C-alpha positions as CSV (number, residue, x, y, z in Angstrom):
1,X,1.2,6.2,27.5
2,X,0.4,9.7,26.3
3,X,3.2,12.7,26.8
4,X,2.0,16.3,27.5
5,X,2.5,19.1,29.5
6,X,-0.1,21.9,30.7
7,X,0.2,25.2,29.3
8,X,0.5,28.3,31.3
9,X,-3.2,29.1,30.0
10,X,-4.7,25.8,31.4
11,X,-4.7,24.1,27.9
12,X,-2.7,20.8,27.6
13,X,-0.2,20.1,25.0
14,X,0.2,16.8,23.1
15,X,3.3,16.0,22.5
16,X,3.5,12.2,21.5
17,X,3.6,9.0,23.0
18,X,6.1,7.8,25.8
19,X,5.5,3.9,24.4
20,X,5.6,2.8,21.0
21,X,1.7,2.2,20.6
22,X,0.0,3.4,17.1
23,X,-3.7,3.2,15.8
24,X,-3.7,1.5,12.6
25,X,-7.3,1.2,10.6
26,X,-8.7,1.8,14.2
27,X,-6.6,-0.7,15.8
28,X,-4.5,-0.2,18.9
29,X,-1.3,-1.7,18.5
30,X,1.4,-2.0,20.8
31,X,4.8,-1.9,18.3
32,X,6.9,-3.4,21.2
33,X,5.2,-6.6,21.1
34,X,5.5,-7.2,17.3
35,X,9.1,-6.6,18.3
36,X,9.5,-9.0,20.9
37,X,7.3,-11.9,19.1
38,X,10.0,-11.6,16.2
39,X,13.3,-11.3,18.6
40,X,11.5,-15.1,20.1
41,X,12.5,-16.6,16.8
42,X,15.6,-18.3,16.8
43,X,18.3,-17.3,15.0
44,X,16.7,-13.5,15.1
45,X,19.0,-11.1,17.6
46,X,17.2,-7.8,17.1
47,X,14.2,-6.4,15.8
48,X,13.0,-2.7,15.7
49,X,9.6,-2.3,14.2
50,X,8.0,0.8,13.3
51,X,4.9,2.6,11.0
52,X,5.8,4.1,7.6
53,X,3.2,5.9,5.2
54,X,3.3,5.0,1.4
55,X,2.6,7.4,-1.8
56,X,-1.6,6.7,-0.6
57,X,-0.8,7.8,2.7
58,X,-1.6,4.0,4.2
59,X,0.0,3.1,7.0
60,X,2.2,-0.1,6.9
61,X,3.8,-1.9,9.6
62,X,7.8,-2.2,8.7
63,X,9.8,-4.7,10.8
64,X,14.0,-4.4,10.6
65,X,15.4,-7.3,12.1
66,X,19.0,-8.5,12.5
67,X,20.6,-12.2,12.9
68,X,19.9,-15.0,10.4
69,X,18.2,-14.0,7.5
70,X,14.4,-15.4,6.6
71,X,11.8,-15.3,4.4
72,X,9.1,-13.1,4.7
73,X,6.7,-15.8,4.7
74,X,8.3,-17.9,7.5
75,X,8.6,-14.8,9.7
76,X,4.8,-14.0,9.1
77,X,4.1,-17.8,10.0
78,X,6.2,-18.0,12.9
79,X,5.1,-14.7,14.9
80,X,1.0,-15.5,13.7
81,X,1.2,-18.3,15.9
82,X,1.3,-15.6,18.7
83,X,0.4,-12.6,17.4
84,X,-3.2,-11.2,15.4
85,X,-3.2,-11.0,12.0
86,X,-3.7,-7.3,12.2
87,X,-0.4,-7.0,14.1
88,X,2.0,-9.0,11.4
89,X,4.2,-6.8,9.4
90,X,3.7,-6.1,6.0
91,X,7.5,-5.7,5.2
92,X,10.2,-7.4,6.6
93,X,14.0,-6.1,6.0
94,X,17.1,-7.9,7.2
95,X,20.0,-5.7,8.3
96,X,23.6,-6.7,8.7
97,X,23.4,-4.4,11.8
98,X,21.1,-2.5,13.6
99,X,21.8,1.3,13.9
100,X,22.1,2.3,17.5
101,X,22.0,5.4,19.5
102,X,24.9,6.8,21.8
103,X,23.2,5.1,24.1
104,X,23.2,1.8,22.7
105,X,19.4,1.4,22.1
106,X,18.0,1.3,18.2
107,X,18.1,4.5,16.4
108,X,14.7,4.5,14.9
109,X,15.5,7.4,12.3
110,X,18.3,6.2,10.9
111,X,16.5,2.9,9.6
112,X,17.0,2.9,5.7
113,X,14.6,3.6,3.5
114,X,12.7,0.9,2.0
115,X,10.0,0.7,-1.0
116,X,6.3,0.5,0.3
117,X,5.2,0.5,-3.2
118,X,6.3,-3.2,-4.2
119,X,5.5,-5.6,-1.1
120,X,6.6,-8.8,-1.6
121,X,4.3,-11.6,-0.2
122,X,6.9,-14.4,-0.9
123,X,4.2,-16.3,-2.5
124,X,4.3,-18.3,-5.9
125,X,3.1,-16.5,-8.7
126,X,0.0,-17.6,-10.6
127,X,-1.5,-14.8,-13.0
128,X,-4.8,-14.1,-13.4
129,X,-6.9,-15.9,-16.0
130,X,-10.4,-15.5,-16.4
131,X,-12.1,-12.4,-17.4
132,X,-13.1,-11.8,-14.1
133,X,-10.0,-12.3,-11.9
134,X,-8.4,-10.1,-14.6
135,X,-11.1,-7.0,-13.8
136,X,-10.3,-7.9,-10.0
137,X,-6.6,-8.0,-10.2
138,X,-6.9,-4.7,-12.3
139,X,-8.8,-2.9,-9.5
140,X,-6.5,-4.3,-7.0
141,X,-3.8,-2.7,-8.6
142,X,-5.1,0.4,-9.3
143,X,-6.4,0.8,-5.6
144,X,-3.6,-0.7,-3.5
145,X,-1.3,1.2,-6.1
146,X,0.7,-1.9,-6.4
147,X,2.5,-3.2,-9.7
148,X,1.2,-6.9,-9.9
149,X,-1.5,-8.9,-8.4
150,X,-0.8,-12.7,-7.6
151,X,-4.0,-14.7,-7.4
152,X,-2.4,-16.7,-4.1
153,X,-1.5,-13.3,-2.1
154,X,-3.2,-12.4,0.8
155,X,-5.3,-9.4,0.5
156,X,-3.9,-7.8,4.0
157,X,-0.2,-8.7,3.1
158,X,-0.7,-6.4,0.2
159,X,-1.5,-3.4,2.5
160,X,-5.2,-4.1,1.9
161,X,-7.8,-2.4,4.8
162,X,-11.3,-2.2,5.6
163,X,-11.3,1.2,3.6
164,X,-9.9,-0.1,0.3
165,X,-12.5,-2.9,0.9
166,X,-15.1,-0.1,0.3
167,X,-13.2,1.4,-2.8
168,X,-13.1,-2.3,-4.2
169,X,-16.4,-2.9,-3.7
170,X,-17.7,0.3,-5.3
171,X,-15.3,-0.5,-8.2
172,X,-16.5,-4.1,-8.4
173,X,-20.5,-2.8,-8.9
């Protein structure tokens, strides 16, 4: 899947990938597989999945789709039946119309900018109550650079990964 060419001096120049395979948190992810899973959901017409970086340089999987507008929770549950947890997008964005190139393919460069700092998880908000919960929520807010922590949120849905978990454990100690 790598795209490269030979230079006259015998060195190889890496251009990029021919497919949409990416490496996030050490795991190889085929974005086309995620797109296919989303497009298999009843009511979804077209899906495009890209990876974007937030202000902390974390890579987040972002899905854009057209067709029936569904909640992020419903989309996560549906594709979670066929995809491993690490491949489920952090953000789902419904579009009225998918931007297209002149040849009719999805124009990934024309996808709208989205707020990567405030990821919504579509769960009922439950505030931290005990001193330990408040301390943990404060550490999570600081390390994950998010505005609020819901006690029912999934750590990975908030953008957490194994690297940030190390920082959290360090802060807790």
